C-alpha positions in Angstrom: -13.4 -36.6 -9.3 -10.0 -35.8 -7.8 -8.8 -35.0 -11.4 -11.6 -32.6 -12.0 -11.0 -30.7 -8.7 -7.2 -30.7 -9.4 -7.8 -29.4 -13.0 -10.1 -26.6 -11.7 -7.4 -25.6 -9.1 -4.7 -25.6 -11.7 -6.9 -23.3 -14.0 -7.8 -21.0 -11.1 -4.0 -20.5 -10.3 -3.2 -20.0 -14.0 -5.8 -17.4 -14.4 -4.8 -15.4 -11.3 -1.3 -15.5 -12.6 -2.2 -14.3 -16.0 -4.0 -11.3 -15.0 -1.9 -8.1 -15.2 -1.1 -6.2 -12.2 -2.9 -2.8 -11.9 -0.7 0.1 -11.6 -2.3 3.4 -10.8 -0.3 6.6 -11.0 -1.3 10.2 -10.5 -0.1 13.7 -10.8 -0.4 15.8 -7.7 0.0 19.5 -7.1 1.3 20.7 -3.6 0.6 23.7 -1.8 3.4 25.6 -3.3 2.0 24.9 -6.8 4.7 22.3 -7.6 3.8 19.1 -9.2 4.9 15.5 -9.0 4.1 12.1 -10.4 2.8 9.8 -7.6 2.7 6.0 -7.7 -0.4 4.3 -6.0 -2.7 7.2 -6.1 -5.0 5.6 -3.6 -2.3 6.4 -1.0 -2.0 10.0 -1.5 0.4 12.6 -0.3 0.1 13.4 3.5 0.7 17.2 3.2 -2.1 19.5 3.7 -3.3 21.4 0.6 -2.2 18.7 -1.9 -4.6 18.3 -4.8 -5.0 15.5 -7.5 -4.8 16.9 -10.9 -4.8 13.5 -12.7 -5.7 10.0 -11.3 -5.7 6.7 -12.8 -2.7 7.1 -15.3 -1.6 3.6 -16.6 2.2 4.2 -16.4 4.9 6.4 -14.9 5.8 7.8 -18.2 2.2 8.7 -18.8 2.0 10.6 -15.3 5.4 12.6 -16.2 3.9 13.5 -19.7 0.7 14.8 -18.1 2.6 16.7 -15.5 4.7 18.5 -18.1 1.4 19.3 -19.9 0.2 20.9 -16.6 3.2 22.8 -16.2 3.0 24.0 -19.9 -0.6 25.2 -19.3 0.2 27.1 -16.1 -1.5 24.6 -13.7 1.8 24.1 -12.0 4.8 26.3 -11.5 7.5 23.6 -11.1 7.8 19.9 -12.0 9.9 17.6 -9.8 
């Protein structure tokens, strides 16, 4: 019985270690229409007037690419 419990414990730890960490990036437009990539989109900017333009992007590079797309299509004035 001890071996079964031990094996289940080892499998549970191995499964928890093998699941990928979830990264969540966003593109945020501030009050002055400048845009920025933001890590951990659940903890957004504290400045009033900030708006999420894209949420749930998988990587930082995807957020930067999306932000540059927003500048190109005039949804942001400046990318920083």
